[in-house]
C-alpha positions as CSV (number, residue, x, y, z in Angstrom):
1,M,-0.1,-0.1,-0.1
2,K,1.6,3.3,-0.3
3,S,1.9,5.8,2.2
4,V,-0.1,9.6,2.3
5,S,0.6,12.0,4.5
6,I,-1.7,13.4,7.2
7,E,-1.5,16.9,5.9
8,I,-3.0,15.7,2.3
9,I,-5.4,12.9,4.5
10,L,-6.9,15.8,6.8
11,A,-7.6,18.1,3.6
12,V,-9.2,15.6,1.4
13,V,-11.2,14.6,4.8
14,V,-12.3,18.2,5.3
15,G,-12.6,19.7,2.2
16,V,-13.9,16.5,0.1
17,A,-15.7,13.9,2.7
18,A,-19.6,13.1,2.6
19,W,-21.0,11.2,5.1
20,A,-21.3,10.9,4.5
21,I,-20.0,10.9,6.6
22,V,-21.4,0.2,2.9
23,V,-18.7,-8.8,-8.8
24,M,-16.4,-7.8,-11.1
25,S,-14.8,-10.0,-14.2
26,G,-12.4,-8.8,-17.1
27,S,-10.1,-5.8,-17.6
28,F,-10.1,-2.8,-16.2
29,G,-9.1,0.3,-18.5
30,P,-9.7,2.6,-21.4
31,D,-11.8,0.1,-23.1
32,A,-14.3,-0.5,-20.5
33,E,-17.8,0.5,-21.3
34,T,-19.5,4.2,-21.4
35,T,-22.6,5.1,-22.0
36,T,-21.9,8.8,-20.4
37,A,-23.2,11.5,-22.7
38,P,-21.2,15.0,-22.5
39,V,-22.0,17.2,-19.8
40,A,-23.9,20.4,-21.6
41,S,-23.1,23.9,-20.1
42,R,-26.6,24.8,-18.8
43,P,-29.2,22.2,-16.9
44,V,-31.7,20.1,-19.2
45,R,-35.0,20.1,-17.5
46,D,-37.7,18.2,-18.4
47,A,-40.3,20.0,-16.0
48,P,-39.5,23.3,-15.1
49,G,-40.6,22.4,-11.1
50,G,-43.2,23.4,-9.1
51,G,-45.4,19.9,-9.9
52,S,-46.9,17.5,-7.6
53,F,-47.0,13.7,-7.1
54,A,-49.6,11.4,-8.2
55,P,-50.6,10.1,-4.3
56,A,-50.2,6.6,-5.7
57,D,-46.2,7.4,-6.7
58,V,-45.7,8.3,-2.9
59,A,-48.1,6.3,-0.7
60,D,-45.6,4.2,0.9
61,A,-42.5,6.5,0.3
62,H,-40.6,5.7,3.0
63,W,-36.5,6.6,3.7
64,P,-36.1,7.1,7.3
65,I,-32.4,6.9,7.6
66,F,-29.3,7.2,5.3
67,R,-28.5,4.5,3.2
68,G,-32.1,3.3,3.9
69,G,-31.3,1.2,7.5
70,K,-29.2,0.8,10.4
71,A,-26.9,-2.2,8.5
72,L,-26.5,1.2,6.1
73,R,-26.9,-2.2,3.0
74,G,-28.0,1.0,0.8
75,I,-31.4,-1.0,-0.1
76,A,-34.4,0.2,-1.2
77,G,-37.9,-1.9,-1.2
78,G,-40.1,-2.0,-4.3
79,N,-39.4,-1.7,-8.0
80,L,-38.1,1.5,-10.5
81,G,-39.5,1.6,-13.5
82,D,-36.4,3.1,-16.5
83,S,-37.4,6.2,-16.8
84,F,-38.3,9.3,-14.7
85,K,-39.5,13.4,-14.9
86,L,-38.7,16.0,-12.5
87,I,-41.6,16.8,-10.6
88,W,-40.7,19.3,-8.0
89,V,-37.9,21.4,-6.9
90,F,-36.9,23.4,-3.6
91,H,-34.1,25.7,-3.5
92,T,-31.8,26.3,-0.5
93,D,-29.1,29.3,0.1
94,G,-26.2,26.4,0.3
95,L,-24.6,23.1,-1.1
96,V,-27.1,20.0,-0.4
97,K,-24.4,17.6,-0.1
98,S,-26.2,15.1,2.2
99,S,-29.2,12.8,1.8
100,V,-32.7,13.3,2.7
101,A,-35.0,11.7,4.7
102,V,-38.6,10.6,4.3
103,G,-41.2,9.8,6.3
104,G,-45.1,11.1,7.6
105,G,-45.5,12.6,3.9
106,K,-42.6,14.9,4.5
107,V,-39.1,15.0,2.4
108,F,-36.4,16.6,5.6
109,V,-33.2,18.2,4.0
110,A,-30.0,20.1,5.2
111,S,-28.1,22.5,3.7
112,A,-24.7,24.1,4.3
113,D,-27.0,27.0,4.5
114,S,-26.8,26.0,8.2
115,N,-30.9,25.3,8.1
116,V,-32.9,21.9,8.5
117,Y,-36.0,22.3,5.8
118,A,-39.0,20.0,6.1
119,L,-41.0,19.7,2.8
120,N,-44.4,18.4,1.7
121,L,-43.3,14.9,-0.1
122,L,-46.2,15.6,-2.7
123,D,-45.2,19.1,-4.1
124,G,-42.2,20.1,-1.8
125,K,-43.7,23.1,-0.6
126,R,-42.3,24.2,2.9
127,V,-43.5,23.0,5.9
128,W,-41.1,24.6,8.5
129,V,-37.5,25.2,9.0
130,F,-35.5,25.3,11.6
131,P,-31.8,27.0,12.2
132,T,-28.6,25.4,13.3
133,G,-25.4,27.3,14.4
134,G,-23.4,25.7,11.4
135,E,-23.1,24.5,7.9
136,I,-24.7,21.3,7.7
137,E,-23.5,18.0,5.3
138,A,-24.7,15.2,8.0
139,P,-27.5,13.4,6.3
140,P,-30.7,13.8,8.6
141,I,-33.1,10.8,10.1
142,L,-35.9,9.7,11.7
143,A,-36.6,8.2,15.3
144,D,-39.8,8.4,17.5
145,G,-41.1,11.5,15.8
146,M,-38.3,13.7,15.9
147,V,-35.7,14.7,12.9
148,L,-31.7,13.7,14.4
149,V,-29.1,16.3,12.4
150,G,-25.3,16.7,13.2
151,S,-23.7,20.4,12.2
152,T,-20.1,21.5,12.0
153,D,-21.5,23.6,15.4
154,S,-20.8,19.9,16.9
155,I,-24.2,19.7,17.9
156,L,-26.9,17.1,17.5
157,Y,-30.3,18.6,17.0
158,A,-33.6,16.8,17.7
159,I,-36.7,18.6,15.9
160,D,-40.3,18.3,16.2
161,A,-41.2,16.7,12.9
162,E,-44.5,17.7,12.6
163,T,-44.1,21.5,14.2
164,G,-39.9,22.2,13.5
165,G,-39.4,23.0,17.3
166,E,-36.4,22.0,19.4
167,K,-36.7,19.1,21.5
168,W,-33.3,18.9,22.7
169,K,-29.6,18.9,21.8
170,Y,-26.4,17.4,22.2
171,K,-22.9,19.3,22.6
172,A,-20.2,16.9,20.8
173,G,-16.5,18.1,21.1
174,G,-15.9,18.6,17.2
175,Q,-17.9,19.1,14.2
176,I,-20.1,16.1,13.2
177,L,-20.3,15.2,9.3
178,G,-21.3,12.3,9.3
179,S,-25.0,10.8,9.8
180,A,-26.3,9.0,12.5
181,N,-27.9,5.6,13.4
182,R,-30.3,4.1,16.0
183,V,-31.0,1.3,17.5
184,R,-33.8,0.3,20.1
185,I,-32.7,-1.7,23.1
186,A,-34.3,-4.2,25.2
187,S,-36.1,-1.6,27.9
188,G,-37.6,-0.1,25.0
189,K,-35.5,2.9,24.6
190,T,-34.1,4.2,21.7
191,W,-30.2,5.5,21.5
192,I,-28.6,7.1,18.8
193,L,-25.2,6.8,17.6
194,F,-23.1,9.5,16.0
195,G,-19.5,9.9,15.1
196,S,-17.8,13.3,15.6
197,Y,-14.8,15.2,14.7
198,D,-13.9,14.7,18.8
199,K,-12.5,11.2,17.9
200,K,-15.5,9.7,19.7
201,L,-18.7,7.7,19.0
202,H,-21.3,9.0,21.0
203,C,-24.3,6.9,22.4
204,V,-27.1,9.5,23.4
205,D,-30.8,8.8,24.4
206,A,-33.6,9.6,22.2
207,S,-36.0,10.3,24.9
208,D,-33.9,13.3,26.5
209,G,-30.7,13.7,24.6
210,K,-28.6,12.9,27.7
211,G,-25.4,11.1,26.9
212,V,-25.1,7.3,27.7
213,W,-21.5,6.3,26.4
214,A,-18.8,8.1,24.4
215,Y,-16.0,5.9,22.9
216,E,-13.0,7.6,21.5
217,T,-10.7,7.1,18.7
218,E,-7.6,8.0,18.0
219,Q,-9.1,10.1,15.0
220,F,-11.9,12.1,13.3
221,I,-14.8,10.4,12.6
222,N,-16.3,11.0,9.6
223,G,-18.8,8.6,8.2
224,A,-21.6,6.9,9.7
225,P,-21.4,3.7,12.5
226,A,-23.3,0.5,11.1
227,L,-25.4,-1.1,13.3
228,A,-26.1,-5.1,13.5
229,D,-26.3,-7.8,16.1
230,G,-25.5,-5.3,19.5
231,K,-22.4,-4.0,17.5
232,A,-21.5,-0.8,16.3
233,V,-19.1,-0.9,13.2
234,F,-17.3,2.3,11.8
235,G,-13.8,4.0,10.5
236,N,-11.9,6.8,11.1
237,C,-9.2,8.7,9.9
238,G,-6.1,6.3,11.5
239,S,-7.1,3.5,9.1
240,C,-8.7,1.4,11.4
241,L,-12.2,0.1,11.5
242,Y,-13.8,-0.4,14.7
243,V,-16.4,-2.4,16.6
244,V,-18.2,-1.3,19.6
245,N,-20.5,-2.9,21.8
246,I,-23.9,-1.3,21.9
247,A,-24.9,-1.8,25.3
248,D,-22.2,-0.5,27.2
249,G,-19.7,1.7,24.2
250,T,-16.7,-1.1,25.4
251,F,-14.4,-2.5,22.7
252,S,-14.7,-5.2,20.9
253,R,-12.5,-5.0,18.1
254,S,-10.2,-2.9,15.4
255,I,-9.7,-4.1,12.0
256,E,-6.7,-2.5,10.6
257,V,-7.3,-1.5,6.5
258,D,-4.1,0.3,5.9
259,A,-5.6,3.5,5.0
260,P,-8.0,6.3,6.5
261,I,-11.7,5.6,6.0
262,V,-13.7,8.6,5.4
263,S,-17.0,6.6,4.0
264,S,-19.9,4.5,5.8
265,P,-19.2,0.7,6.2
266,A,-22.6,-1.3,5.1
267,I,-22.9,-4.9,7.3
268,V,-24.5,-8.4,5.9
269,G,-24.9,-11.5,8.8
270,S,-21.0,-11.3,9.9
271,R,-19.3,-9.1,7.2
272,A,-18.1,-5.7,6.6
273,Y,-17.8,-3.6,3.1
274,V,-16.3,-0.4,3.3
275,G,-13.6,1.6,1.0
276,H,-11.2,3.8,2.3
277,Y,-8.7,6.3,0.6
278,D,-5.8,4.3,-0.5
279,N,-8.1,3.1,-3.8
280,E,-9.4,0.0,-2.3
281,I,-12.9,-1.2,-0.7
282,V,-12.4,-4.6,1.9
283,C,-14.7,-7.6,3.0
284,V,-13.8,-7.7,6.6
285,D,-15.2,-10.6,8.5
286,L,-16.2,-9.0,12.2
287,L,-15.8,-12.5,14.2
288,S,-12.1,-13.1,13.5
289,G,-11.3,-9.5,12.2
290,K,-9.7,-10.8,9.3
291,I,-9.7,-9.2,5.8
292,L,-11.2,-11.8,3.5
293,W,-10.5,-9.4,0.0
294,R,-9.5,-6.7,-1.3
295,Y,-10.6,-4.7,-4.7
296,D,-8.0,-2.4,-5.5
297,D,-9.0,-2.0,-9.3
298,M,-9.6,1.7,-9.3
299,D,-7.6,4.7,-9.4
300,G,-9.0,6.7,-6.7
301,P,-10.0,6.7,-3.3
302,V,-13.6,5.8,-2.3
303,F,-15.4,8.1,-0.8
304,S,-18.9,6.4,-1.6
305,S,-20.6,4.1,0.6
306,P,-21.3,0.9,-0.9
307,A,-24.9,-0.4,-1.9
308,V,-24.7,-4.3,-1.4
309,T,-26.6,-6.7,-2.1
310,D,-27.3,-10.3,-1.4
311,D,-24.8,-10.5,-4.5
312,Y,-22.9,-7.7,-5.3
313,V,-21.2,-4.4,-4.1
314,V,-22.1,-1.3,-5.6
315,F,-19.9,1.6,-4.7
316,G,-18.2,5.1,-6.7
317,S,-15.0,6.1,-6.4
318,Q,-12.7,9.1,-7.3
319,D,-11.7,7.7,-10.4
320,E,-14.7,8.6,-12.2
321,W,-16.2,5.4,-12.1
322,V,-19.2,3.3,-10.3
323,H,-17.7,-0.2,-10.0
324,C,-19.8,-3.7,-8.8
325,I,-18.3,-6.4,-7.6
326,D,-19.4,-9.9,-6.6
327,R,-19.8,-9.9,-2.6
328,K,-18.4,-13.5,-2.2
329,T,-14.9,-13.3,-4.2
330,G,-14.4,-9.2,-4.3
331,K,-14.2,-9.9,-8.3
332,R,-15.3,-7.5,-10.8
333,V,-18.5,-8.0,-12.5
334,W,-19.0,-4.6,-14.3
335,V,-17.8,-0.5,-14.4
336,F,-19.9,2.2,-15.3
337,R,-17.9,5.1,-16.3
338,T,-19.5,8.8,-15.6
339,G,-17.6,12.3,-16.6
340,G,-16.5,13.3,-12.2
341,N,-15.9,12.1,-9.3
342,V,-18.8,9.7,-7.8
343,D,-18.9,10.2,-4.3
344,S,-22.3,9.5,-4.2
345,S,-23.5,6.7,-2.5
346,P,-25.5,4.5,-4.8
347,V,-28.7,3.1,-3.7
348,V,-29.8,0.1,-5.3
349,C,-33.8,-0.8,-5.9
350,G,-35.1,-4.0,-7.6
351,D,-32.9,-4.4,-10.6
352,K,-31.7,-1.1,-10.9
353,V,-28.8,1.3,-9.2
354,V,-29.5,5.3,-8.4
355,V,-26.3,7.4,-7.9
356,G,-25.3,10.9,-9.0
357,S,-21.7,12.0,-9.7
358,D,-19.7,15.3,-10.2
359,D,-20.5,15.8,-13.5
360,G,-23.6,17.1,-12.4
361,R,-26.1,13.8,-13.5
362,L,-27.5,11.6,-11.8
363,Y,-27.8,8.2,-13.4
364,L,-30.1,5.4,-13.4
365,L,-28.1,1.5,-13.9
366,R,-29.1,-1.4,-14.6
367,L,-27.5,-3.6,-11.8
368,S,-26.9,-6.6,-13.6
369,D,-24.5,-5.3,-16.3
370,G,-24.4,-1.4,-15.2
371,A,-25.7,-0.1,-18.5
372,K,-27.4,3.5,-18.4
373,L,-31.2,3.6,-18.6
374,W,-31.6,7.0,-17.6
375,S,-29.8,10.6,-16.7
376,Y,-30.8,13.7,-15.4
377,E,-28.2,16.5,-15.4
378,V,-28.9,19.2,-12.8
379,G,-25.1,20.9,-14.3
380,Q,-23.5,21.0,-10.5
381,P,-22.3,18.2,-8.8
382,I,-24.2,15.6,-7.3
383,T,-22.2,14.7,-3.8
384,A,-25.1,13.6,-2.1
385,S,-26.6,9.9,-1.8
386,P,-30.1,9.2,-3.7
387,A,-33.4,8.7,-1.6
388,V,-35.5,6.2,-2.9
389,A,-39.1,6.2,-1.4
390,G,-42.4,4.6,-2.9
391,S,-41.8,5.4,-6.6
392,A,-40.0,9.1,-6.2
393,I,-36.0,9.7,-6.2
394,I,-35.2,12.7,-4.4
395,V,-31.5,13.9,-4.0
396,G,-30.3,17.1,-3.4
397,S,-27.2,19.2,-5.3
398,E,-24.4,21.2,-4.9
399,D,-26.4,23.9,-6.7
400,G,-28.5,24.2,-3.7
401,T,-31.3,22.5,-4.8
402,V,-33.5,19.4,-4.1
403,Y,-34.9,17.7,-7.0
404,A,-37.9,15.0,-6.7
405,F,-38.4,12.4,-9.8
406,G,-41.3,10.7,-10.2
407,P,-42.4,8.0,-13.2
408,K,-42.3,9.2,-16.7
């Protein structure tokens, strides 16, 4: 593995990290399939916004947490069609780099303008706005009737999802860039877990915002913790993947992956999948602590969190490609080239993959072979991860706008 200076690491982490804060064969190179059209100088929009969804399209719309569930697998229920149209847009006054949350007929958006917005899912109209004390990159999540989101002001906010009023806030010791996660414990209480630039993974009681425990690491924590089987799994800038006991915040094990981790892992069974700064994604056995395989057939760091199905691991890289590899072997299945870095974390819904790119496009790819089915250009980088809820795809962009797409 090539060495990386801490100055470079910190510069990249602070400037680019998102939450973010997650099956291939053949050769990888210039002859790999690409279906990307040139990016135009202006956004091409097939609708002006200001429309609304048919109630049937969003009747079951639910995306309450970053990556769709507490294991952070990036899987959405249902199935998507092959083509979409723009239904509505909502403009904020800052970059939208985080995934939105969807639930209760609302879309919850965090922006670098320091505000959290609740929008009506049907038409994108603002329901309420909640100000924080800093820019927000962390995706909001829903739990117990609240919106929970961390800010660069080092505070985790709990906001009433209906009214937009503050329920409580918890002060960490550093900025919060990654999503929180949630778990229901045996007593029936909900605990909220999140990482911070104070180098700690925090656990907070959702009922009152009081700290339960904090586990300290040696470096900044950028991504979200994945939760499964009583364990919290997360990475940091010190090149370790940590496993911590949720019940009491005690150390279980750490796995050295040789490079800083700025994305979030995904858990399936006893295995975790995560990309890192040294152009690689790894599969780790959480029981033994062993790395089962490494995939390094790429030319850029991985800031994208993987979507993990029963068969595949799909993720983006700063080499401008979307990669799909076999979950069991780590061998390539296909690659798809975009026109920019892929820091957006893909979502798999049925036989489709939805992912954004720094080339300013949102892509819909076929899961089996990576063929492009549809794309839409917004004109500015899409580093945010899409939310797939019902028949809707909702994603933010660095132009400060949230775009909602429905079936064409």
